[in-house]
N, C-alpha and C positions, 0 to 999 in steps of 0.2 A: 504494500500500500504506500502511495506517495505521501511524503511529509508535506503538509500544506505550507509549512514555513520555508520549504526548499524552493529556490527560484527555478522557474521553468527553463528547460534547456532550449536555447534559441534554435529555431529551425535552420536546417542547412540551406544553402542557396538553391540546391535542386528542389528541396521540398517547398521552399518559398515560391519558386517559379511554378511548380505544379499547382499550388493552392491559388496563386494569382490567375493561372490559366483556367482553373475550375470556376473561380469566382466570375471571371469575364464571361465564360460560357453561360453561367446561370443568369447573369444580367442580360446577356444577349437573348436567351430563351424567353425571358419576361418581355423584353422589348419586341421580339418577334410576335408574341401572342397579341400584344397591343396593336401592332401594325396590321396583322392578319384579321383582326376583328373589324377593321374599317373598310377594307376592300381587298380584292385579289391582287397578289403581287407575283411577278416572275422571280426566278432564282437570281437573275442578273440585277433586277431592281433592288432586291433585298441585300445582295452583296454590296452594291454601291451605297445603300443607305447605312449599313452597319460597318462598312469599310473592312470587309473580310473577303476571302475568296469564295467563288461559287461552290467549291467542294465543301467548305465549312458550312455553308447554308444547307446543302443537301444532307450533311450529317445531322444538322439541327432539325431538319424536317423529319428525319428518321426517328429522332428522339421524341419530337412532338407527336408523331404518329403513334407512339406507345403510351402516351400520357392521357388519352381519352379527353382531349380538349376540343374535339370537334373539327380536327384538321381535314380539309377536303381539297380537291383540285377541280377547276372548272374545265370547260371544253378547250381552252387554250393551253392547259397545263399549268395555269397559275394557281398558287396556293391561297387558301382563305380559311378562316375559322367560322364555322356555322354556329351562331349563337343559339343557345338552348332556352334563352329567356322567352317569355310570352311575347308573341308578335302583336302589333297593333291590329285593331279590327279592320276589315276590308275598306270601310268608308274612310277611316283615318289614313290608311295606306294609300288609297287612291287620291285623297286630297293632297297628301305630301308629294305623291308622284306627279300630279298635275302641276303643282307649284314648281317643282324641280325641272320638269320638262319645259315649262314656260321660260325659265331662266336659261336652260340649255339651248333653246332654239332662238332666243332673242338677244343673247349677249355673247360676245366673243371670249369672255374670260371663263376660266375654270372648266373648259369643255370636257376634259378627261375626268375630272373630279365629279362633275354632274353625271356623266355617263356611267361611271362606276357606282355612284349612289343610286341611280335609277335601276341598274341591274340588281343591286342588293335589295331594294324595296320590292321589286317584282317577284322575288323569291317567296314573299309572304302570301302570294295569291295563287289561285288554281292555274293549272297548265294552260287552259284555253284563254284566260285573261293575260297571263304572262306572255304568251306567244304574240298576242296583238300589241301589248305594250312594248315589247322588245322590237317589234317591227316598226313601231312609230318613232323610234330613236335612231336617227341616222348619224353616221360619222361624218361630220362636216369637213374633216381634214384641217380644222382650225389649228393655228399655232398654239403652243402651250402658253397662253397669255395669262400671266399672274399666277400660274400654278405653282412654280417654285416658291414664290413669295408666300402663297397660302400654306405650303408645307412648313416653311420656317415660322410663320406667324402661329400656326396651330401648335407646333412643337413648343414654341416659347410660352404660349398660353397654358398648355397642358402641364409643362414642367415648371412653370413660374420662373422662366429665365428671361433676363433682360435682353432685348433685341436691339442690336446696333445696325444702323443702315444709313445710307445717303438718300436724299429725297429730291426728285426733280419737281420743282414747284411750277405752277401753271405759267408763271412769267418767264420760265426757261432757266432760272437760276438753280444751281445745285446746292442744296443745303446738306452739308457734310456732318457725319458723326452724331446723328440722332441716337438717343438711347430710350427705348420705349418699354414700359411695363404694360403688357396687353390687358385690357379690360373687357373688350367686346369686339365682335365682328358683325358688320351690317352690310346688306345689299341695298344700294340706293334705288329708290323707286323711280328716279328720273332717268337713269341710264343702265340699271341692272348690273352695275360694276361693284365689285367687293371693296370694302373699306375696313380699316382696323382703327379702333378707338382705344386710347390708353394715355397713361401719364408719360409725357416726354420730359425726362428729368434733366437732360443736359443743357438745352438751350433756354427753354422758357419755364420749365418745371410746372407745367399745367396740362390739363387734359386736352388732347388734340386728335384730329381725325386725318388719316392718311389713306390715299388711294393706293391699293396694292401694286398696280401696274407701274407706278412711279417710284417704287422703292427699289433701291439698288444696293449691291454689295452687302447683303444681309448676313449677319453673324450673331451667334448666341454668345453672350458674355458669361464668364464664370459667376458662380453664385446664383442666388434666387431672390425674388422679391415677394412681399406680402400684399395681396390684393387689398384695395380700399373697400372695407365693408359698407361704406356709405355710398359708394357709386351705384346708382340705379339707372340702368339703360332706358327705362321708361321715362324717367324725368329728363334725362339728358336729351332724348330724341323726341320729347313730347311735342315740340313745335317744328320739328325738322320736316322739310319737304323732300329732302334726299337724305343726307347724312350730317348736315350742319345743324348742330344743336348744342344745348348747354350754355350758350352765351346769351347775349341780349335778344329779346323777342320784341317784335313790333307787330302792329295790327294794320293791315292794308284793306282799305275799303274799295270795293269794285262794284260797278253797276253793269248788269247784263241786259242786253236788248231783248225784246219780246221773243224773237225767233230762237234765242238761246235759253229762255226762261225755263222751258220744260226740262231741259237737261240739268239745269242747276237745281230745280226743285226736287228732282229725283235723288239728289244727294250723293253720298259716296266720297265727297271731298274731305280730306283730313283737316282738322283744326279750322273748321268753317262754321260761321254762325249767320243765320239769315237775319237781316236788319229790317228790310222793308220789302213789300211786294204789292205791286199794282199790275200794270202791264210789264213793267220792268221789275227786276229783282236785284236788290242790293245785298251783297254778302261781305262779311268781314272775315278775313283770313289772318290767322296768327302764323308767323313764320320766324324761324331763327335767322340771325344775321351773321355776316362775315365780320372781320375785324374792323371794317369801316362803317358798320351799322347798316349794311344794305342786304336785303333778302335775296341773295344771288340765286338760290335754287327755286324761288317762287316765280321769277321773271319769265322763264320759258313757258310755264303754264299760262300765265296771263297773256303773253304774246300769241299763244296758240289759238286764242279765240278770235284773233283778227279784229274786225270792226264791231264785233258783237259784244265786246267787253270794254269798259272805260274805267281806268284807274282814277279814283277820286282823291285818294290821299294815302299816306302823307305826301307832302309836296315833293320831297326829293325822289320818291318812288315814281310819282306821276311824271316828273320831269324826265327821268330816265326812260320810262315807258314811251313818252312822246318822242324822245330823241331817237329811240330805236325805230319807231314807225317812220319818222322823217328821213332817217338814213336809208331805210328800205325804199322809200318813195324816190329819194334822190338817185339811188343807184339804178333802179329798174323802171321808173316811169319815163322811159324814153322810147320813141318808135323804133321798132326793129328794122332790119335792113330792107324788108319788103312791106313794111307797114306804112300807110300814108299818114301824114301828120293831120291831126284834126283841126 
């Protein structure tokens, strides 16, 4: 029997290397299970992600296959783990599928992620439905737009790691060395592009919103962060028309002409309140503003109504709306090459 007061014999270098290798393999198996629960992966994809050789991944798959974790292979030979948890009801699955399919067909970003998620959802439905759903999803051949950024952002959020990156601002300037604690991911209703929201701690130390496709040179920093328990995405985005929220909110008064009144009365517009109705309809919209106090994301919606909507106030929003219309008229209200002048 060992004497508890006797110091333990330090491990030999060979034993230390074996223990380290065993520990690395155990961590890799855990990481593999987490990955394979999200979507199917090829051996090559897993090898690149975990920075090991394909043969190491194949041996890991053999181990996982003996562990009764639900490891399966799809028709392409890609590995995935079939979750044994209760699946959502058919109506819930179809609702989620329809929303994802909308994003997949109308946005260039995350095409592969959407397609894999759609495939995963379809497994919860009967064969005759799954066949039709799968046939409705076409491979657009789109570039992997924002997909690497989403991988890094998701990993940072899951592991609570600070994300370092450079950011291409809309004015063309490159903002270097941002450090972000991820709080939320949102798809903009105006362009269906993915954005990440979080505490940017290096430059401004405030909650900011970044478009994934403009993020460059992403890296995970050592250490971790604690999420802010007071951050509520519902409050932050309560007046957002896209993803700009959490800052100053203004109210914009808009008068809709009679030919547009029926659409306005039907409702469905976020952050809207009816003020007056006769033949015209006056609506008050709440909208988040940019750093200059302007409701940037609301303006395309207002301009989309053309002459059927008039911005009544506040004055700086009305002035911008009028300027946009006058600039359109100045550019295009000229006779074409074969059009007679009136």
